[in-house]
C-alpha positions in Angstrom: 16.5 28.1 -11.9 16.6 28.1 -8.0 12.6 27.8 -8.0 12.5 25.0 -11.3 15.0 22.9 -8.9 13.0 24.2 -5.7 9.5 22.5 -7.3 10.7 19.5 -8.9 11.9 18.7 -4.7 8.2 19.1 -4.0 6.8 16.2 -6.0 6.3 12.9 -5.4 9.5 11.4 -6.9 12.7 13.9 -8.2 15.4 13.0 -10.9 19.2 12.8 -9.1 22.4 11.3 -11.0 23.1 8.4 -9.4 21.2 5.4 -6.9 22.6 2.7 -5.5 22.7 -0.6 -6.5 21.9 -3.3 -4.2 22.1 -6.6 -5.6 19.5 -9.2 -6.0 18.3 -10.0 -2.6 19.6 -13.5 -1.8 19.6 -15.5 1.7 23.1 -16.0 1.9 25.8 -18.1 -0.5 24.6 -19.6 -3.7 21.5 -19.4 -5.4 17.9 -19.1 -5.0 16.6 -21.9 -4.9 13.4 -22.0 -6.7 11.5 -22.8 -4.7 7.7 -23.7 -4.0 4.1 -21.7 -6.0 2.2 -21.0 -2.6 -0.3 -19.4 -5.4 -1.4 -19.1 -8.8 -4.0 -18.3 -11.1 -5.9 -15.9 -13.5 -8.2 -13.8 -13.3 -9.7 -11.4 -15.8 -12.9 -9.2 -15.5 -16.9 -10.2 -15.8 -19.9 -9.4 -17.0 -19.9 -6.4 -15.5 -17.4 -4.8 -17.0 -16.1 -3.1 -19.5 -12.6 -3.1 -20.2 -11.5 -7.0 -21.0 -8.4 -7.4 -18.4 -6.2 -10.1 -18.0 -4.0 -10.7 -14.7 -1.9 -13.7 -14.8 0.1 -14.4 -11.5 2.0 -16.8 -9.7 3.1 -16.4 -5.2 6.0 -18.5 -5.1 8.3 -18.8 -1.6 11.8 -19.0 -2.6 14.3 -20.2 0.9 13.6 -17.2 2.7 12.3 -14.9 0.0 9.3 -14.7 -1.0 8.5 -13.6 -5.3 5.0 -12.5 -6.5 5.3 -12.6 -10.8 2.0 -10.6 -12.8 1.4 -10.3 -15.8 -1.5 -7.8 -16.2 -3.6 -7.6 -20.5 -5.6 -5.2 -22.2 -6.4 -3.4 -24.7 -3.5 -0.8 -24.8 -1.1 -2.3 -22.5 0.6 -5.5 -21.1 2.3 -4.7 -17.6 4.7 -7.2 -16.6 5.6 -7.1 -12.8 7.9 -8.9 -10.0 7.7 -8.4 -7.0 10.1 -9.4 -4.1 9.7 -9.5 0.0 11.6 -10.8 2.3 9.8 -14.0 4.8 7.7 -11.7 6.5 6.1 -10.4 3.2 7.8 -6.8 4.1 8.8 -5.4 0.3 12.3 -5.3 -1.0 12.2 -4.5 -4.0 9.5 -4.3 -7.0 10.4 -4.6 -11.3 7.9 -3.3 -13.2 7.9 -4.0 -17.3 4.9 -1.6 -19.6 4.4 -2.1 -23.2 1.8 -1.3 -26.1 1.2 -4.8 -28.0 2.4 -4.5 -31.3 5.3 -1.6 -30.6 8.3 -2.5 -30.9 11.2 -3.6 -27.9 12.2 0.4 -28.2 9.1 1.6 -26.8 9.2 -0.4 -23.9 9.4 1.6 -20.4 11.1 -1.0 -17.0 11.7 0.0 -14.5 13.2 -0.8 -10.6 12.1 0.2 -7.3 14.7 -0.3 -4.9 13.2 -0.1 -1.2 15.4 -1.7 0.5 17.8 2.5 -0.6 16.8 5.3 1.8 15.2 7.2 0.2 13.4 4.3 -1.5 14.5 5.2 -5.9 13.0 4.2 -8.5 15.6 3.7 -12.1 13.6 3.6 -15.4 15.0 2.8 -19.3 13.0 3.3 -22.5 15.0 2.6 -25.0 18.8 3.6 -24.1 17.4 6.8 -21.8 18.0 5.9 -18.5 16.4 8.0 -15.0 17.0 7.8 -12.0 14.8 9.2 -9.4 14.2 9.3 -5.6 10.8 9.0 -3.7 10.1 10.8 -1.6 8.2 9.6 1.8 9.6 6.2 4.5 10.5 2.8 3.9 6.9 1.0 2.6 5.5 -0.8 4.3 2.9 -2.9 1.4 2.7 -2.0 -2.8 0.4 -1.3 -4.7 0.8 -2.4 -8.4 -1.1 -3.7 -11.4 -3.9 -6.4 -10.7 -5.0 -8.3 -7.8 -2.4 -10.4 -6.3 -0.1 -7.5 -5.3 -2.1 -7.0 -2.3 -1.7 -10.4 -1.3 1.6 -10.0 0.0 0.1 -6.6 2.9 -2.9 -9.8 3.2 -0.7 -12.3 4.1 1.8 -10.3 6.3 -1.3 -9.7 8.6 -2.9 -13.2 8.9 -3.9 -12.5 12.4 -6.6 -9.4 11.1 -10.4 -9.2 12.8 -13.4 -8.2 10.5 -13.4 -4.3 11.2 -9.2 -4.0 12.2 -7.2 -2.2 10.1 -3.4 -1.3 9.4 -1.6 1.3 8.0 1.8 2.7 7.0 3.7 4.5 4.1 2.6 2.3 0.8 4.4 2.6 -2.6 1.0 3.2 -5.3 3.0 1.6 -8.4 0.2 1.6 -10.5 0.0 5.1 -12.3 3.4 6.9 -14.1 3.4 8.8 -11.3 4.5 6.2 -8.6 4.0 7.8 -5.1 4.1 6.2 -1.4 1.6 7.5 0.8 0.0 6.4 4.1 -2.7 4.2 3.6 -5.2 1.8 4.9 -5.8 -1.9 5.0 -9.4 -2.8 6.1 -11.1 -6.4 7.1 -14.5 -5.2 6.1 -16.8 -8.2 7.2 -17.2 -11.6 4.7 -19.6 -12.2 2.0 -21.2 -14.7 0.2 -20.1 -13.8 -2.8 -22.8 -15.7 -5.3 -20.9 -15.2 -8.5 -18.3 -17.5 -7.2 -20.8 -19.9 -4.7 -19.0 -19.6 -1.7 -18.3 -17.0 1.3 -14.9 -14.7 0.7 -13.2 -12.7 3.1 -12.9 -8.8 1.9 -10.2 -6.0 2.4 -10.1 -3.1 1.6 -7.7 -0.7 0.4 -7.9 3.6 0.2 -11.7 3.0 1.8 -12.8 2.0 -1.6 -11.0 -1.0 -3.4 -12.6 -3.6 -2.1 -10.4 -7.8 -3.0 -11.5 -11.1 -1.5 -9.6 -14.1 -0.5 -10.3 -17.1 0.9 -8.9 -17.5 4.4 -5.2 -19.1 3.6 -5.2 -14.7 2.1 -5.7 -16.0 -1.9 -6.6 -13.6 -4.2 -10.7 -14.3 -5.4 -11.2 -11.8 -7.6 -13.0 -8.0 -6.4 -15.6 -5.4 -5.5 -15.6 -4.7 -9.2 -15.9 -7.9 -11.2 -12.8 -9.2 -11.7 -13.3 -12.6 -10.9 -11.4 -16.5 -10.8 -10.7 -17.4 -15.1 -12.4 -21.0 -14.6 -15.6 -19.1 -13.0 -16.3 -17.4 -16.3 -18.4 -18.9 -18.9 -16.3 -16.5 -21.4 -12.9 -18.2 -23.7 -10.3 -17.4 -21.8 -7.8 -15.3 -24.8 -4.4 -16.3 -25.2 -1.6 -14.9 -23.8 -0.3 -11.7 -25.6 3.4 -12.5 -26.9 6.1 -10.3 -25.7 9.7 -9.5 -27.4 11.5 -10.7 -24.8 10.7 -13.1 -21.5 10.7 -11.4 -18.1 14.5 -10.3 -17.2 13.9 -8.7 -13.4 17.7 -9.1 -12.7 20.0 -7.6 -15.3 17.3 -4.8 -16.9 16.5 -1.8 -16.8 
C-alpha cells in the first residue's frame, strides 16, 4: 500500500481529500462589470486538415480581470473553457467542461483548476462523483488548453517579445485527460507572408513545434496546421452543437 501511495504522489497530479475553495476572482466589492470585448471570432480547419474542428472564442476585459471563453467542437467531443487572468494576463482560474455530442448530461466531465492555491489544484465532477487533486509544479505563468485563443493570453502578456526571443516558465497544459505543469517556452519566430490569409502574420511557437499566427496586437489568426478564421474559408460554417445546459463556471463543479 505504501508503494502505491508513493507512486501516486510521483504522478503529475494526485488525489487528495479536499482542496482550498477560492471565491470567483473579483476586483473588490460589487459584481464584476460585463466589460468590453477585446477580440472574438470563429476558427476552423482549412482544406489540409482531416478533422472537422471549430473553435468559437471571446476575449473580454472585465474590470481588473481578463477572461477568455472558448468552445471547441469536433466529431467526438465538445469542450467549453473559461479562463480568468489578472490585468497582466497571469492565469488565476480555469474552468473546463467536456462532453460527447448526444450523450446524457451525467456523462459530462467538469473540471476547475484553481491556480491561486499552492500547490495548484483541480476539482473534477462526473455525474455525482467529485474528486479533488493537487497538481505538481509551481504556479503557472501561462496555460495551454483546447483551441488556440487561450495561448494569446501568454502572447498578450509579452507584447515586446522580439523576433528570435523567447520566454519560459511553468505552464499548465490542460488539453488532455491528464493535465500537467511543465517548463515550456514561447518563442517568437520570423513573421511570414501567409498566402491563405493574404497578409503578413506574426508567428509564435510553443512546445518547440506548435506555431500560432497572430496580428500585431496578438489577435489569433490561425496556426501552421491549417486552422483559419471561418470567414476566410469557402466552405459553410457548421452550426454550433447544442448542450444540455449553458456554461456555469461560477457554480460548478
